[in-house]
C-alpha positions in Angstrom: 96.4 -19.5 -134.7 98.1 -20.7 -131.5 99.3 -18.2 -128.7 103.0 -19.0 -129.5 102.5 -18.2 -133.2 101.0 -14.5 -132.2 103.6 -13.9 -129.5 106.0 -13.2 -132.7 103.6 -10.5 -133.8 104.5 -7.1 -132.9 102.3 -5.3 -130.1 100.5 -2.2 -131.1 98.9 0.4 -128.7 95.5 1.5 -129.5 94.4 5.3 -129.2 90.9 6.4 -129.7 89.6 10.0 -130.2 85.8 9.9 -129.1 84.9 13.4 -130.5 86.4 15.8 -133.4 88.0 17.9 -131.0 88.8 15.4 -128.5 92.2 14.1 -127.3 93.5 10.5 -128.4 93.3 8.4 -125.4 95.3 4.9 -125.1 92.7 2.2 -124.6 94.8 -0.8 -124.7 97.3 -3.0 -126.8 97.0 -6.0 -129.3 99.2 -8.1 -131.2 98.9 -8.1 -135.0 100.8 -8.9 -138.1 100.7 -5.6 -139.8 99.3 -1.9 -139.1 96.3 -2.8 -141.3 95.2 -5.9 -139.6 96.0 -4.2 -136.1 93.7 -1.2 -137.3 91.0 -3.8 -138.2 91.4 -5.8 -134.9 91.3 -2.6 -132.8 87.9 -1.8 -134.4 86.4 -5.2 -133.7 88.0 -5.5 -130.2 87.7 -2.2 -128.7 85.0 -0.5 -130.8 82.4 -3.3 -131.5 79.6 -1.4 -129.3 81.5 2.0 -128.7 81.6 4.7 -131.5 84.9 6.5 -132.0 85.6 9.4 -134.4 89.3 8.4 -135.1 91.5 5.4 -134.1 95.2 5.1 -134.2 97.5 1.9 -133.8 101.0 2.7 -133.2 103.7 -0.2 -133.0 104.8 -0.6 -129.3 108.4 -0.2 -130.0 107.9 3.3 -131.8 106.7 5.0 -128.6 109.3 6.9 -126.7 108.5 7.5 -122.9 110.4 8.6 -119.8 111.7 6.4 -117.4 109.7 5.6 -114.2 111.8 7.2 -111.6 111.6 10.6 -109.8 114.5 12.1 -111.9 112.5 12.1 -115.1 108.9 12.7 -113.9 107.3 16.3 -113.6 108.0 18.1 -110.2 104.9 18.0 -107.7 103.9 20.6 -105.8 104.7 23.4 -108.1 101.8 26.2 -108.0 100.7 26.3 -111.8 97.4 28.0 -111.4 98.7 30.9 -113.4 98.3 28.5 -116.6 94.6 28.1 -115.9 92.1 31.1 -117.0 91.4 31.6 -113.3 94.8 31.6 -112.1 95.0 35.2 -111.8 93.2 37.0 -108.9 92.2 40.3 -110.4 88.9 40.9 -108.9 89.9 43.5 -106.5 91.6 45.5 -109.3 88.6 45.3 -111.5 86.2 46.1 -108.7 88.3 49.4 -108.1 88.3 50.1 -111.8 84.8 49.8 -112.2 83.9 51.9 -108.9 86.2 54.6 -109.9 86.1 54.8 -113.7 89.9 54.4 -113.9 91.5 54.1 -117.1 93.4 51.0 -118.2 96.6 52.8 -117.8 95.6 54.1 -114.2 94.9 50.2 -113.3 98.1 49.3 -114.8 99.9 51.9 -112.7 98.0 50.7 -109.7 98.8 47.2 -110.0 102.5 48.0 -110.4 102.5 49.9 -107.0 
């Protein structure tokens, strides 16, 4: 098949999940006549030597994404440590709790003051 003929086929984005609890990651794109053929081609092209737990092929025109300008991108510089397990520094409160054998209510009162 000539390149001009394959250019008429839709573009599919290929996503792979390496492990059962892993995220799907985009590994590339390809052109195919149908989703079934895209899946078969993805397995042959991207996973001939590597293993995958799950493979998705998604028509590129079905993916909705944000524009590439600052107005639509996430704000940088925000402190989001509170979202991480170690984001709160409660070590001093817990050390006092253990040293004084405080009740949890006393710790809460101590934190508020």
